[in-house]
N, C-alpha and C positions, 0 to 999 in steps of 0.2 A: 548329190548323189551322181557321177557321171554315166552316160550311158552307152553303151558296147561299141555302137554308131561311131562314138566321140575318137573312140581309141584308132590310132594311125598301124596300119596294117602294110605298111609298104616296105618293112624291115621285116624279112621271113627270112625262116631254117627249116630245113630239112630233120626230123625227129624219126628216129627206128623205135619200135615196138622193141622192148627188151623183155617185158613179159605182162599178162594181164590175169590178173585174178579176181574171182568172185568172194568178196568180204561176206557179204549176207546168204541166208539160210535159201534158199529154192523157190519156197513155199511164199515169200516174203519177195518185198521190193527191191529189184537186182541194183547194186553199188559192187561198182570193179574198182580196184585201183590198179594202176597202169605206170609200167616205170617203164621209161621213154630215155632214148639217149640224141646229144646234139652232136656230130662231129665238130663241128664249124666255130674252130679255136675264139671267135668274135662274141658269142654268144654267153653274157656272162649274170649267173641268176643266182639273187640271193632267198635267203629265209621269207624276209617278206614281201614277193613280188607273187605275182600272177604272170599266166601268159595267155594269148588269145589260141585257138584252131582254129583254121580257115576249110570248112567242110565246101567243092566244089557241089553245087546241085544248076537242075536246069527247069527251068518256069517257060512261063507264056511269054517271056519275050528274050528267051535261049539260055543262056550259060549265066547264073551269078554264085556269087559266095558266102557263106552263112557263116559269121564269127563271131564264136562265143567263149570266153573266159571262164578259167579255172586257175585254183591257187595251186602254189605248191605246196604239197601233204608231207613234205619230208627235207630234209636235209640235205639242199644236191650236194652233189659229188663232183670232183674236176680232178679229171687224171688222161693224162697226155693230152693235153689240148680237148678232150671231150667230157660233155656236161652230164649229167646222167639227172634227170629231174624225175616224182613222184605223183601222182593227181589221185583224185577220185572222182568217176563219173559214175550219177544216177540214172540207169537206159527210164528216161522221160515218156510219158503218150498227152497227148494237147486235145482236147473233147473240141469239137467246132458249137459258138455257143448257139449257130442258126440250124444246122443240119443236124447235131447232136453225136456226129461222125466220129471217130479217135483217128488221132496221127499219129505216125512215130515223131519223136522232138528229133530234129533233124543232125546234132551234133550228137548228143548223146549217145543215138540208137550208131550211129557211126561207128564212134571211139568203143561202144562196148562190142560190134561186131570185130577189130580190129585184133588181129594175132601175132606173136610173135615173131621178127621180120619184116612187117609193114610198114608203111612209112608214109608217116603224116606233113601234115605244113604245119607249122607253128609262125604267131609274133611275137614279140615285147623282147623282152620282159616287162609287166609294167609295172606299178610301185601300190602294194597294198595298204591303207592308213593305218595299220598297226604296227608302231613302232617300237622296239623296244626299249622304254627310258633312261637315259643318261643315269638315272641315281637308281644305282641297283639295291637299295633299300626300297624302292615305291611297292604299293601292293596291284595286282593286277589279278580282276573281276574278269572274267573270258567266258561268254554267253552262245551257245552255238546249238542249233539242230540240223538233221540229217548231213549231208556233204559238208555243212558250216563247219565243221570238227575241222577239217583237211588245215586251214593257215593257223588256226592253235594248235594242231601235232606239231607242226613244224615249229612253231613260236617253243614251243614248251620244250620240245628237245631242246631247241639254242640257249635253252636259258640254263638249263642245268648239264649243259655237255658242253659249251661253249666260251661262256660265261661263268667262271670258275668263285666268283664272289658274289654269288646274287642270291638277298637277303630279305627282300621284302615278298608278303607271302601272295602266292599265289593261290585262286580260287577257280577252277573251272567245273563249270553247268553246260550238260549237253545232253540233251532230248532229242529221243527217236521213238519210234512204233510201240515198240517191247525191246525187252532184254536182248532177243537177239540183235537185235539191229542197231549195240551199243558200239560204233565202228571202232576199235580201237580202249573200247578199255572192257573186253568181255576176257573169259579165259581163253579164246579161239589165235584172238587179233589183241593181244590186248598190251601192245607196248607202252603205251602208256602210263599205264599199272606199275611200271619199273621205278615211274618218281615217289610214288606211293609211300618210300621210305625216306624222301626228302622230310625237313620239320617244317617246309614253306611251303608247301605244294599239298591240295583235297582238291579231288574229283568229286562230284554229286551227280545223279542221274535220273532222267527223270523220264517216264512211258508213258503212252496212253495208257487208261486203267482200263479200256476196253480195245484192244487193239484191232482184233475181229468185226467190233461195230464202226470202225474209222474214228474212234473217239481222240480229241485233239490232244496231244500232248498236252502231260501238266507240268509245266517248266515252270511257270509261274507259282506254284502250288511248290513246288524244289524249293523255288528260293524261297520263299515265302516261310519255310520251316526251318530256314537260316535267320530268319530275319534279326537276331541279336547279335548276330556276327558280321550283317550283310549290317547293317544300320552303322556298327561302331567301324568299319570301313571305312565308307563313305561318308564319315565323319571326318574321317583324316586330308591332310591336304594331301598327303601323296597317292593315293587312290585313283587308278586307271581302269574304265569300265570300255572294255572291246566287246561288241555281239557281231554274230556271222550266223547269217541263215535264211530263211525262209522271211521274208515281210511281214507277213500278217502275225510275227511275234511280239511286233513292233508296240501295238497298243497294249498286249497281255502284257509286256515286262516295263511298262509305264503304268500300269495297274497295281504290279506287284511291287515295285519300286514307293506308288503312292500308300502302299498297305505300311508299308516296311518301315516310312519315315513320317508316318502318321495322317499325312493328307497328302492333296494335290500339288496344294500350294506349295508345299515344304519339299516335294520331287518337281515339280518347275524347277523353282529354283535353285536347286542341287543342281541336277541336269544343266542347264545352263551356265552355273561355275564352271561343270566338267567339259563343257565345251569351249567357254572359254579361253580357259587354260587350255585348252586341248589337249587333254585327259580323256572325252569321248571320240572314240572312232567306230561306224558301223560298215556291215559290208553285208547289204540286203541284196535276195532278187526273190 
């Protein structure tokens, strides 16, 4: 997995904030949808891209820049040479393991505090590992948590709006702390629900059993609830598995898939086959 410091920040663009909207209720963690516009006609962004945000910081050794990557969360639009893109940002805080003090995340708080008309500096775009298969009969198993839904929202919209002959099965598993935080899959902002009437698309939700106690999100249980269907998909040679979200879900997914396939060895073998065939991709943070 490529570290953010490895990305080239020399190519920079100025992006204007068109709008910033909070998607989650005020009593939950703040996640915002931010629309940007880049006037530079040389900026070309696609569905399977990310871009960086550069935030100027002042430290003990003078001015520096903090670089953070964000996925495209909707279909990019291009008009009169300008490109508009959408991003999801969760306001983050970090606790110092020595002092126990809480500090605001640099990029997330900077972005969540921006308003319409503000300008930010972005870099990229950079390719994401999630490629649309050339075979439109391929099956897609998309697994995400939190703001990991961003690349898959754009991905699913691209498949059903831009690719007219998609016939493969698409299964989206999405985890959030509570039903109120199911981004794009709720009553208020549920544009992914527009595809529920497609014969090939189905989405499954996973939430924490006790969100007020900060219990872990039961994404593994949601997968195992669909064990028979997932086993059938994993048995097919044209199935792709894409994962986006928190790094801590990796071990849970391995355990869930091992249970679905009957043993750890069976899953290790199948996962190795997926990776060898370039049908496994992940973006964890």
